[in-house]
C-alpha angles and dihedrals in degrees: 000000000000098000137025122259094257092060092043090052091056090052091048096053092044090057091041094055094039127039091347094210105185094209092048092046092050090049092053092046091050087061090057128270140175104245099205098193139007116285092231087081088069110079095199092051111030097091099044117111092233088068084082095051095044095047094046095049091045094044093238130143118262141172133222111232106160142022093263091059093043090053091048092054089052090049090059091056095049102044111078094186089069089071092060091044099055103024094096093052099049121007093196096055092101092063099053104132092100087058093066113100105214116231136163095267092053093047093050090052091050094052088060096040115123098186105099094187090055093050093052093048091051091062098045122109136197128195126194126198102240122133090230128015107261095229102104141056116281096257090060090045090052095049095050093043093053090045102044109020133077113232116269120254090227129053124201118214119209134178088232108065095203090057092043090054096043095052098046091047101044104035131067119240089249089066093045091061095060121058092195086071089073091050095065115120093241089064087078087068092053091046089058096045099046104023096242126138102224091169090061089048090051091050092051089048090053094050092049089050092049092049089051091050091050091050092048091051093047090051091049091049089050092050090048092054092048091051092050092048092051092050091052 
């Protein structure tokens, strides 16, 4: 990815409000954007099949309004390579059933759907334990976190203040207590979207934990020596 999501988002909305070329919009979205609102609000774009692609990889709500969009949705379920293609852009894209806004057209299509596997996947859900859904730019995440969430019990200190603020605002305290959380592969996606080196944070966590373990061992050794000395 050549640019971060904030810059890509500006390019995307410039094109969306301008010539609105579907291929170009999809190309920009594939690089990673923050889709601020559903595309069905845009008359020139709402019925194009790429609405499904762009919404799914941007983790934004969307509706199915025609057969092209319906078939595009089924295509996402069938093609395994799409997971590899978009996984680094949006970790959550594989769990997009909750993004679908149910309307009459979609229900009518499902009533006659013969693909049992597809039907089962449509009704699945997946919930992640983040304080705020990671679908928007940092300023929006910060706003809703302050309005909706209780302060964490833990607070992570970092040399970089942007990273410190981001982590404490966006992640629950249960994640802050385990450095392995920041080593998960999906953090590469967040590193790209928000320009934060989560792997560096994980390494620092690991060093701190190792130092703590060494200190505990030294204390135990010292206590053991004291006990032996007293016995003698």
